[in-house]
C-alpha positions as CSV (number, residue, x, y, z in Angstrom):
1,M,0.0,0.0,0.0
2,D,1.5,3.3,-1.1
3,L,1.3,6.5,1.0
4,V,-1.7,8.0,-0.9
5,D,-3.7,4.8,-0.2
6,Q,-2.6,4.9,3.4
7,Y,-3.9,8.4,3.8
8,D,-7.2,7.6,2.1
9,K,-7.7,4.6,4.4
10,F,-6.7,6.6,7.4
11,Y,-9.5,9.1,6.7
12,G,-12.0,6.3,6.3
13,E,-13.8,4.4,3.6
14,T,-17.4,5.7,4.0
15,E,-19.4,7.1,1.1
16,L,-18.7,10.7,0.3
17,I,-21.5,13.2,0.9
18,A,-21.4,17.0,1.3
19,E,-20.8,18.0,4.9
20,N,-22.7,20.8,6.6
21,L,-19.8,23.2,7.2
22,V,-20.7,26.1,9.5
23,D,-19.1,29.4,10.3
24,L,-16.9,29.4,13.3
25,K,-18.0,31.9,16.0
26,M,-14.7,33.2,17.5
27,N,-14.9,34.6,21.0
28,G,-11.7,36.3,21.9
29,W,-8.3,34.7,21.5
30,P,-8.1,31.7,19.1
31,K,-8.8,28.3,20.7
32,D,-7.5,26.0,18.0
33,R,-5.5,25.8,14.8
34,T,-8.3,26.9,12.5
35,E,-9.2,29.9,14.7
36,A,-5.5,30.8,14.9
37,I,-5.3,31.2,11.1
38,I,-8.6,33.1,10.9
39,F,-7.3,35.4,13.6
40,S,-4.1,36.2,11.7
41,V,-5.2,36.3,8.1
42,K,-5.9,39.4,6.0
43,S,-8.0,39.7,2.9
44,G,-6.9,39.3,-0.7
45,E,-7.6,37.9,-4.1
46,S,-6.4,34.4,-3.7
47,V,-5.6,32.1,-0.8
48,L,-3.9,28.7,-1.1
49,D,-4.5,26.1,1.7
50,V,-1.7,23.6,1.7
51,G,-3.2,20.4,3.1
52,S,-6.7,21.6,2.5
53,G,-8.4,18.4,3.8
54,N,-12.2,18.6,3.6
55,G,-12.1,22.3,2.8
56,N,-13.3,23.6,6.1
57,L,-10.5,26.3,6.6
58,L,-11.1,27.6,3.1
59,Y,-14.8,27.7,3.8
60,Q,-14.1,29.9,6.8
61,L,-12.0,32.3,4.6
62,R,-14.5,32.6,1.7
63,S,-15.6,36.1,2.7
64,K,-11.9,37.3,2.7
65,F,-10.7,36.0,-0.6
66,T,-12.2,35.8,-4.1
67,H,-10.5,32.6,-5.1
68,L,-10.2,29.6,-2.8
69,I,-7.4,27.2,-3.8
70,G,-6.7,23.8,-2.1
71,L,-3.6,21.6,-2.4
72,E,-4.2,18.1,-1.1
73,Y,-2.3,14.8,-1.1
74,S,-5.3,12.5,-0.6
75,P,-7.7,12.1,-3.6
76,K,-10.5,11.2,-1.2
77,R,-10.0,14.3,0.9
78,M,-10.0,16.4,-2.3
79,Q,-13.2,14.9,-3.4
80,Q,-14.7,15.8,0.0
81,A,-13.5,19.4,-0.3
82,E,-15.0,19.6,-3.8
83,L,-18.4,18.5,-2.4
84,N,-18.2,20.8,0.6
85,L,-17.1,23.9,-1.5
86,A,-19.5,23.4,-4.4
87,G,-21.0,26.8,-5.3
88,H,-17.9,28.7,-4.2
89,N,-15.0,29.8,-6.4
90,F,-12.8,26.8,-5.4
91,T,-10.0,25.2,-7.3
92,G,-8.4,22.0,-6.1
93,A,-5.0,20.6,-7.0
94,L,-3.8,17.1,-6.1
95,G,-0.2,16.7,-5.3
96,S,2.6,17.3,-2.8
97,A,3.9,20.6,-1.4
98,E,7.4,19.9,-2.7
99,R,6.3,20.1,-6.3
100,M,3.5,22.7,-6.8
101,N,3.7,22.7,-10.6
102,A,0.0,23.6,-10.8
103,F,0.8,27.2,-9.6
104,D,2.7,30.0,-11.4
105,S,5.4,31.9,-9.6
106,N,4.3,35.0,-7.7
107,S,0.6,34.2,-8.2
108,I,-0.8,33.7,-4.7
109,D,-1.7,36.4,-2.3
110,C,-1.8,34.3,0.9
111,I,-0.7,30.8,1.9
112,V,-2.2,29.1,4.9
113,S,-1.4,25.7,6.3
114,A,-2.9,24.1,9.5
115,D,-1.0,21.2,11.0
116,T,0.3,20.0,7.6
117,I,4.0,20.8,7.4
118,E,4.8,18.0,9.9
119,H,3.5,15.6,7.3
120,I,5.7,16.8,4.4
121,P,8.8,14.7,3.7
122,D,11.0,17.5,2.3
123,V,10.2,20.6,4.2
124,Y,13.1,22.5,2.7
125,L,11.8,22.0,-0.9
126,A,8.2,22.7,0.2
127,C,9.2,26.0,1.7
128,Q,11.1,26.9,-1.4
129,E,7.9,26.2,-3.4
130,F,5.8,28.4,-0.9
131,F,8.2,31.2,-1.5
132,R,8.1,30.8,-5.3
133,V,4.3,30.8,-5.7
134,L,3.7,33.6,-3.2
135,R,3.6,37.1,-4.6
136,P,6.0,39.7,-3.2
137,G,4.4,41.2,-0.1
138,G,2.1,38.2,0.3
139,S,1.7,36.5,3.6
140,I,2.1,32.9,4.8
141,I,0.5,31.6,8.0
142,I,1.6,28.1,9.2
143,N,0.9,26.3,12.4
144,T,2.0,22.9,13.6
145,P,2.1,21.0,17.0
146,N,4.6,22.5,19.4
147,I,6.9,19.7,20.5
148,A,8.2,22.0,23.3
149,F,4.8,22.3,24.9
150,V,4.9,21.6,28.7
151,K,2.9,18.4,28.4
152,K,5.3,17.0,25.7
153,R,8.2,17.9,27.9
154,A,6.7,16.0,30.8
155,L,6.1,12.9,28.7
156,L,9.7,13.0,27.6
157,L,10.9,13.5,31.1
158,F,9.2,10.2,32.1
159,G,10.6,8.3,29.2
160,R,7.6,8.5,26.9
161,F,7.7,9.6,23.3
162,P,5.9,13.0,23.0
163,S,3.7,12.1,20.0
164,T,1.6,14.9,18.6
165,S,-1.2,13.1,16.8
166,Q,-1.8,9.5,18.0
167,K,-2.0,8.2,21.5
168,N,0.2,5.4,22.9
169,E,3.5,7.1,21.8
170,G,2.3,7.4,18.2
171,L,1.0,3.8,17.9
172,G,-2.7,4.7,18.1
173,S,-3.3,3.7,14.5
174,D,-2.1,0.7,12.5
175,I,-2.2,2.7,9.3
176,L,0.0,5.8,9.9
177,F,2.5,6.2,12.8
178,D,1.6,9.2,14.8
179,G,-1.0,10.2,12.2
180,G,1.6,10.5,9.5
181,H,3.7,13.1,11.4
182,L,7.3,13.0,10.1
183,H,8.8,16.1,11.7
184,Y,8.5,17.9,15.1
185,F,8.8,21.7,15.5
186,T,9.2,24.4,18.0
187,F,8.3,28.1,17.5
188,R,12.0,28.7,16.8
189,S,12.6,25.8,14.4
190,L,9.5,26.7,12.3
191,S,10.6,30.3,12.2
192,L,14.2,29.4,11.2
193,L,12.8,27.1,8.4
194,L,10.8,30.0,6.9
195,V,13.7,32.5,7.2
196,K,16.0,29.9,5.5
197,S,13.6,30.0,2.6
198,G,13.7,33.8,2.3
199,F,10.6,34.8,4.3
200,Q,10.6,37.6,7.0
201,I,8.8,36.8,10.2
202,D,6.0,39.1,11.3
203,S,4.6,37.4,14.4
204,R,4.3,34.2,16.4
205,I,1.2,33.3,18.5
206,G,0.2,30.5,20.8
207,Y,-3.4,29.3,21.2
208,G,-5.6,26.8,23.0
209,K,-8.8,26.3,25.0
210,F,-7.7,28.8,27.7
211,G,-7.3,31.6,25.2
212,R,-4.7,34.3,25.7
213,I,-3.1,32.4,28.6
214,H,-1.4,30.2,26.0
215,N,0.3,33.3,24.5
216,I,1.9,34.5,27.7
217,Y,4.8,32.2,27.1
218,P,3.8,30.3,24.0
219,Q,7.0,28.3,23.6
220,L,6.0,26.5,26.8
221,L,2.3,27.0,27.2
222,S,0.9,26.5,23.7
223,G,0.2,23.1,22.2
224,G,0.5,24.6,18.7
225,A,3.1,26.9,17.2
226,Q,1.9,29.5,14.6
227,V,4.2,31.7,12.6
228,V,3.1,34.5,10.3
229,A,5.6,35.7,7.7
230,H,5.8,37.5,4.4
231,K,7.7,37.4,1.2
232,P,9.8,40.6,0.9
233,V,9.2,43.0,-1.9
234,V,12.4,43.4,-3.8
């Protein structure tokens, strides 16, 4: 079974029907990865969601952007997004973030990606592609589990692997180890990765169910790490 088939199996084999996506009602500081991106995003012509899944994040951004674009590795998840975003100006592209041949250079106003970069085998090449397709002055908002979160530190202290997706030290699924997570990031390492690719960092935020408390010292108190950056105008 190749990786595409593994992801399709991981997400289930039920019949595809349009899901009833609803607008998130944010109340104060963001509580999860989707709210964190909505909190940080500005408006523009086009937005590309890398790892668009069922299209929920793009649905939440439909009033801020004219053109919704999704890049997804799993054909089944792409089919679900197409059903969910029917009637909206949505374009889906199947493929990996390392080779985004479907997109012209300097063509996207904003790139968003929620808990996806940890799944990408070659993060260097992926970030180079993000930089290529983003227009000068455009923004990129990425979040990912924070391996330096205090709960993860405690697990490691007691000799347990601090998995970020699956229970039982990443062995919660027989299909994908730790939900397919290949890399583990801190706020600093995610920032350094983007800077290495040419981006300039604008902000870093922590988020979670206790709201702004997670942002007091996000490196320790936030389960997720979000970095907002932009492509410089030369």
